[in-house]
C-alpha positions in Angstrom: 0.0 0.0 0.0 1.3 3.4 -0.9 0.3 6.7 0.5 -1.4 9.1 -1.8 -0.5 12.6 -0.6 -2.9 15.5 -0.8 -0.7 18.5 -1.7 -3.4 21.1 -2.0 -4.3 20.4 -5.6 -7.2 18.0 -4.9 -5.3 14.7 -5.5 -7.8 11.9 -6.4 -7.8 9.1 -3.9 -5.6 10.9 -1.3 -5.3 9.1 1.9 -2.7 11.2 3.8 -1.6 14.8 4.1 2.0 13.8 4.9 4.7 11.5 3.6 6.3 8.7 5.6 9.5 10.8 5.7 7.6 13.8 7.3 6.1 11.4 9.8 9.4 9.9 10.7 11.1 13.3 11.1 8.3 14.7 13.2 8.1 11.7 15.5 11.8 11.1 15.8 12.2 14.7 17.0 9.8 14.0 19.8 11.1 10.5 20.7 7.9 8.8 19.6 8.4 5.2 18.6 7.1 4.2 15.2 6.9 0.8 13.5 10.1 -0.3 11.8 8.6 -0.7 8.3 7.3 2.0 6.0 4.3 -0.2 5.2 3.3 -0.3 8.8 3.8 3.5 9.1 1.6 4.0 6.0 -1.2 2.0 7.6 -1.1 4.2 10.7 -0.9 7.3 8.5 -4.2 6.3 6.8 -5.8 5.9 10.3 -4.4 9.4 11.2 -5.9 10.8 8.0 -9.3 9.3 8.9 -9.0 10.9 12.4 -8.2 14.4 11.2 -10.9 14.1 8.5 -13.4 13.3 11.3 -13.3 17.0 12.3 -14.9 18.0 8.9 -17.7 20.1 10.5 -15.3 22.0 12.7 -12.9 23.3 10.2 -13.0 26.9 9.1 -14.0 27.9 5.6 -15.2 25.6 2.8 -13.6 23.0 0.6 -11.9 24.6 -2.3 -13.7 22.2 -4.6 -16.8 20.5 -3.2 -16.1 17.4 -5.4 -13.0 16.6 -3.4 -13.8 13.8 -1.0 -11.2 15.0 1.6 -11.6 18.1 3.8 -8.6 20.0 2.5 -7.7 22.2 0.6 -10.1 24.8 1.9 -10.8 28.5 1.3 -11.5 31.1 4.0 -9.1 29.7 6.6 -7.4 32.3 8.8 -4.9 31.2 11.4 -4.4 33.3 14.5 -6.4 36.1 13.1 -3.9 37.2 10.5 -2.5 34.4 8.3 -4.8 33.4 5.5 -4.1 29.9 4.3 -3.9 29.8 0.5 -6.8 27.9 -1.1 -4.3 25.5 -2.7 -2.2 24.7 0.3 -2.3 22.2 3.2 -1.5 24.1 6.4 1.5 23.1 8.5 -0.9 22.7 11.5 -2.8 20.0 9.7 0.4 18.2 8.6 1.8 18.4 12.2 -1.5 17.0 13.5 -1.4 14.2 11.0 2.2 13.3 12.0 1.3 13.4 15.7 -1.9 11.3 15.1 0.2 8.7 13.2 2.5 8.5 16.2 -0.4 8.2 18.6 -2.0 5.5 16.4 1.1 3.4 17.0 0.1 3.3 20.7 -3.7 3.4 20.7 -6.7 3.1 18.4 -7.6 6.7 17.4 -11.3 6.0 16.8 -12.3 2.9 18.8 -15.7 1.3 18.5 -17.6 2.4 21.6 -19.7 0.1 23.8 -19.9 -0.8 27.4 -16.7 -2.2 28.9 -16.9 -5.7 30.3 -15.0 -5.8 33.5 -16.0 -9.3 34.6 -17.2 -12.4 32.6 -18.1 -15.8 34.0 -18.6 -18.7 31.6 -20.4 -21.3 33.7 -23.8 -20.0 34.7 -23.1 -17.0 32.4 -22.3 -13.9 34.3 -21.3 -10.5 32.8 -20.5 -7.3 34.6 -20.2 -4.0 32.9 -18.2 -1.0 33.9 -20.0 1.9 35.6 -20.8 4.8 33.4 -18.2 7.5 33.5 -18.8 11.1 34.5 -18.8 12.1 30.8 -22.1 10.2 30.6 -21.0 7.3 28.4 -19.9 3.8 29.2 -16.4 4.3 27.6 -15.2 7.8 27.1 -13.5 8.4 23.7 -9.8 8.5 24.0 -8.3 12.0 24.2 -5.4 13.1 22.0 -4.5 16.5 23.3 -1.3 16.8 21.2 -3.3 16.2 18.0 -6.1 18.5 19.1 -3.8 21.3 20.0 -2.3 21.2 16.5 -5.8 21.2 14.9 -7.3 23.9 17.1 -6.1 26.9 15.0 -8.0 25.4 12.0 -11.3 25.2 13.8 -14.2 27.6 13.4 -14.2 28.8 17.0 -10.4 29.2 17.4 -10.7 26.7 20.2 -12.5 28.8 22.9 -16.0 28.2 21.6 -16.7 31.9 21.6 -16.0 34.7 19.1 -15.9 38.3 20.1 -16.8 40.9 17.6 -16.5 44.6 18.4 -18.7 46.9 16.4 -18.1 50.6 16.9 -20.5 53.2 15.5 
């Protein structure tokens, strides 16, 4: 399997925003262990691509071409209030998030199937015990990936705080 890299031009069939070399460089600089083969890294990179794509509704702007299946490239994206991302570019923040997510995927499933956790199971006379619901309201909270999320945050609609302040002076 080879990665098909989205470079901002709307590459058909793209399944990553970063190359294996970019992933290795990013993760090596942070001491993150990756699989030893490029093929295994590519599999994790596709999982990371799926993860960053799952934030589709949170990204600023609109897809440059609505016929592209992937979320990027986009128009109308402004980072930190002053840097407008060109509509034919993949922002470094997205590339860094993809590299980080690939490293995280080597340790943990980025998007696990949710369901109640079985904490005890007895075969004879069939007995099953489920975990208590968590404070978040679910049986199993979704895993958190704060390093990935912090890289993606500048690309989101709200700028991360959930609030926008607009001053109108008359």
